N, C-alpha and C positions, 0 to 999 in steps of 0.2 A: 945648731946642735939641738937635738931633742932632749927635753928634760925627762928625767925618770923619777919614778916614785921612790923616795928614800925610805919611807916607813912601810914595810910589807904589811899586807892585810893579815889581821889576826882575829882571834875569837872575840876580842874586845871591840871590834868594829861592828857598827850596826849594818846588817846585811839583809837583803831580801832577794828573791829570785832563787835560782838553783844553787844551793850551797856547794854542789860538786861540779859546776860548769867550768869549762876550760877558760872561758872569757870572763874577765872581771872588770867591771866599769866602776871607777872610783870618782866621786864628785867631791870637790872642796866647795862648800856653799855657805851662803849667808842668808838667813831667813828673811832679812829685810831688803835684800838686793833685788831690784826689779828684773835684772837679767836672770837671776836664779828663779824668780817667779815665772818667767817665760819658759825656762827649761823644765820646771816641775811637771807640767802635764805631758811633756814629751817623754820624760822618763817613765811616767805611769803608762803611757801608750806603748813604749818599747817593751816594758815588762809583760804586757798583754800580747803584743804582736810576736815577740821573740821568746815566748814563754818557755822556760827551761833551758834556753840557750846561753844565758849569762847570769852572773851574780852582780848585784848592785850594792855598792857601799857608799854611805854618806858620811862625810867628815866635816866638822864645823870649821868655818873660817870667818868668824864675825868681824866685819870691818866697822869697828865701833865709832871711828871718827866720822864716817859717812852715815852710819845707820845706828842711831842711839839705842834701839831696842834689840839689836842683833845678838848681843851677849845674853840678855835675859831670855830671848827666844831659844838660843842654843842650850842654855841651862835648863829651860823648861822641857825641851825635848829629851835631854839626858835624864831629868828628874822623872819624866813620864816613863822613860825606859826602865827605871828602877821598879816600876809597877807593870812592866811588860807591855807598855803602850807607846814605845818610841815612835813607830811608824804612824800611828794614829795622830800623835801630837805633831809630828813632822808635817803630815798632810794638812791638818787643820790650820797650822800656822801659815803655811804657804797659801792656802785657800783664802786666808784673811789677812795677808801681809800688809795691806794698805791701812788696816785699822789696828795695828799692834799697839798695845799699851799694857801696863801691869794688870789693870782690871780685865782686859781681854784675855790675857794669859790665864788668869785665875778662872775666868768663865770657861775657857777651853778645858781646863782640868776638871771642872764640874761637869761639863758636857760629856767628857770621856769617863765619867764616874770614877775618877781617881780618888784615893784617900787624900783629901785636901790638907789635912794636918801634916801627913808624911810628905806630900808634894811641896808644901811651903818650906818644910825643914830641908828637903833635898835641894831646893833652889839655892840654899845657902851652904850646901855641902862642899867643903874644900876639895874633896876628891873629884867631884863633878867639874868644878872650875879647873882643876889640874888636867882633867881629860880634854876639856875644850882647848886649853892652852897647849896641850901636847899635840892635838890635831893641828892647831895653827902652826906650831913649830915645825911639825913634819911637812906641812904644806910649804912653808917658807924654804925649808931645806930642799924641797922638790921643785922649786922654781915657781910656786904659785904667787902671783902678784895681783890677782883680781878674781872675781867670782862671776859665774861658776868656772872652775877649771876641772877638766876631766882627764883621767888617765885610763887607758885601756891596756890591760895586761902590763901595767907598769910604765907605759910610754905616754907622755903628755899628748893629748889630742889637740891638734892645731887647726883642724878643719871645721870645728863647730862654729856656725855663723848665725845662731839663734833661730835655726829652722829645724823642724823635725827630721827632714830628709838628711841633713848633715850628720845627725846622730844615728839615724837608721842605717846610713851607708856604712857605718863601722861594723855592722853585723851582716851585711850582704856580701 
């Protein structure tokens, strides 16, 4: 039986691509997960190759037992989002996922020219923690048990095999 996305896409989701596209790809991801790190450039390439054909949503699913920096990275992306730099932080974290540390996260904030005082305050913001936890809860209810997990138009993608072609085939 195919799992379905239990939490519908809303304006609270971080979205890129065509906001009016009929195809919506949702990823539940963990910034420290090496498999998500493999998928990251594939998503970037899909957004270029299939420009305008789909909308991409990223939802946090930090697997803290395996990845001790995953929660801080998720909170950092959300905190950057409060300063309209979610996708920039998302990308820089994935591009440097092997060297994640609290100092690295603060360096990324500086590099993105975020208001550091606000950023550090937002890292401790209860509302952002609740958003990450809500993403996780929605993922669990949708059958997510590992990362990355993709849903296309609400249906779980079972064909992703860590290759670009397996994701691109969804749009062909």
